[in-house]
C-alpha positions in Angstrom: -17.2 -1.7 -11.9 -15.6 0.6 -9.4 -12.0 0.8 -8.4 -10.1 -1.7 -6.3 -8.0 -0.3 -3.4 -4.8 -1.9 -2.1 -5.4 -2.9 1.5 -2.2 -4.9 2.2 0.7 -6.7 0.5 3.7 -8.5 1.6 5.7 -11.8 1.7 6.0 -14.7 4.0 7.2 -14.4 7.6 9.6 -17.4 7.6 7.2 -19.6 9.6 4.8 -22.4 9.0 1.8 -20.0 8.8 1.0 -16.4 8.1 -1.7 -14.2 9.6 -2.9 -11.6 7.1 -4.8 -9.6 9.8 -6.8 -6.5 10.0 -7.6 -6.5 6.3 -11.4 -6.8 6.5 -13.7 -4.1 7.8 -16.9 -2.3 7.0 -15.0 0.0 4.7 -15.3 -2.3 1.7 -17.9 -4.9 0.6 -15.8 -7.0 -1.7 -12.3 -8.2 -1.0 -9.8 -10.1 -3.1 -6.7 -12.0 -1.8 -4.1 -12.9 -4.3 -1.1 -15.1 -3.3 1.7 -17.1 -4.8 3.6 -19.8 -3.1 6.4 -22.1 -4.4 6.0 -25.2 -2.3 4.5 -28.7 -2.4 1.6 -28.2 0.1 -2.1 -27.7 0.1 -3.0 -24.2 1.3 -5.3 -24.3 4.2 -7.0 -21.3 5.9 -8.7 -20.2 9.1 -10.6 -17.0 9.6 -9.4 -14.5 12.2 -12.4 -13.2 14.2 -12.9 -9.5 15.1 -11.6 -10.1 18.6 -8.3 -11.5 17.1 -8.9 -15.1 17.9 -8.4 -17.7 15.2 -11.4 -19.9 14.3 -10.1 -23.5 14.6 -13.3 -25.2 15.5 -15.1 -27.7 13.3 -17.1 -25.0 11.6 -15.9 -25.0 8.0 -17.7 -26.5 5.0 -15.7 -26.7 1.7 -16.3 -27.9 -1.8 -13.9 -27.9 -4.7 -12.7 -29.6 -7.8 -9.7 -29.6 -10.1 -8.8 -30.5 -13.6 -5.3 -31.6 -14.6 -3.3 -31.8 -17.8 -0.7 -34.5 -18.2 -1.9 -36.3 -15.1 -2.6 -40.0 -14.6 -5.8 -39.2 -12.8 -8.6 -37.1 -14.4 -10.7 -34.4 -12.9 -11.4 -34.8 -9.2 -13.6 -33.2 -6.5 -13.2 -32.8 -2.8 -15.5 -31.6 -0.1 -15.5 -31.4 3.7 -18.1 -30.7 6.4 -17.3 -29.8 10.0 -13.6 -29.4 9.3 -11.3 -27.1 11.4 -10.0 -25.3 8.3 -10.9 -24.1 4.8 -8.7 -24.7 1.8 -7.6 -22.6 -1.1 -5.5 -25.0 -3.3 -4.6 -28.6 -3.1 -2.3 -30.9 -4.9 0.6 -33.3 -4.4 3.5 -31.4 -6.0 7.2 -31.4 -5.6 9.2 -29.0 -3.4 9.3 -25.5 -4.9 6.4 -26.0 -7.3 4.8 -22.7 -8.1 1.1 -22.0 -7.4 -1.0 -18.9 -7.5 -4.5 -18.2 -6.3 -7.3 -15.6 -6.2 -9.8 -15.7 -3.3 -12.9 -13.5 -3.3 -14.8 -12.6 0.0 -18.1 -10.8 0.2 -18.4 -8.5 3.3 -16.6 -10.8 5.8 -16.8 -8.2 8.5 -20.6 -8.3 8.6 -21.5 -10.0 11.9 -25.0 -11.1 10.7 -23.6 -13.2 7.8 -21.7 -16.4 7.6 -18.3 -15.8 6.0 -18.0 -17.4 2.6 -15.2 -17.3 0.0 -14.7 -18.4 -3.5 -11.2 -19.4 -4.9 -9.5 -20.4 -8.0 -5.9 -21.5 -8.1 -3.4 -23.1 -10.4 -0.2 -25.0 -9.9 2.5 -26.7 -11.9 4.5 -29.8 -11.1 7.0 -30.6 -13.9 4.8 -31.1 -17.0 1.6 -31.5 -14.9 -0.7 -28.5 -14.5 -3.8 -28.2 -12.3 -6.6 -25.7 -12.0 -8.5 -25.7 -8.7 -11.8 -24.0 -8.0 -13.9 -24.1 -4.9 -15.6 -22.4 -2.0 -15.6 -22.4 1.7 -18.1 -21.3 4.4 -17.8 -20.7 8.1 -21.1 -22.0 9.4 -21.3 -19.3 12.1 -22.2 -15.6 11.8 -19.7 -13.1 13.3 -17.2 -10.5 12.1 -14.0 -11.8 10.4 -11.1 -9.3 10.2 -8.4 -11.5 8.6 -7.2 -14.9 7.5 -4.4 -17.3 8.6 -2.8 -19.3 5.8 -0.8 -22.5 6.4 0.4 -25.5 4.4 -1.0 -29.0 5.1 2.6 -30.3 5.8 3.7 -27.1 7.7 6.2 -26.2 4.9 7.8 -22.8 5.4 6.1 -19.6 4.2 9.0 -17.2 3.7 10.0 -14.1 1.8 11.4 -16.0 -1.1 8.5 -18.4 -1.7 5.3 -16.5 -0.7 3.8 -13.2 -1.7 0.3 -11.7 -1.3 -1.9 -8.8 -2.2 -5.2 -7.8 -0.7 -7.7 -5.5 -2.5 -11.0 -4.0 -1.4 -13.9 -2.5 -3.3 -17.0 -0.5 -2.3 -20.5 -1.0 -3.6 -21.9 2.2 -5.0 
């Protein structure tokens, strides 16, 4: 299956968003982003283009669903077309609720392809647990070198509540 190489790791900057930048290139074909965040927010994302600008136009298409244990509501789905962000996890938790996620990207630096990702995440709120899965697509083709993450309610992303790891793998 090949070996994964650590590209970057770190923690939150003490702000409402974090740019995990210069992590994608032509060096690797597959990339994984792992993160954990203890907060009560949806995690939204915007791609960082090769020129350093952040794609905030209405170019994202998203589809996802979640299952829940000990929840009043059963399984649910969500989807968005022409939004100005992608999303990697969603729920209505309480402050300091733990979540973790894995996001897979396939050659996001290729300028001839639309950038797509696939995620799975889980979060806990008291005795309620959710598992999220989904995918996002940027409907335009250009090189993407990183990702900006931010919470729906602009909750803080700091060194005590947010950690990430980025891995890359080549195709042999």
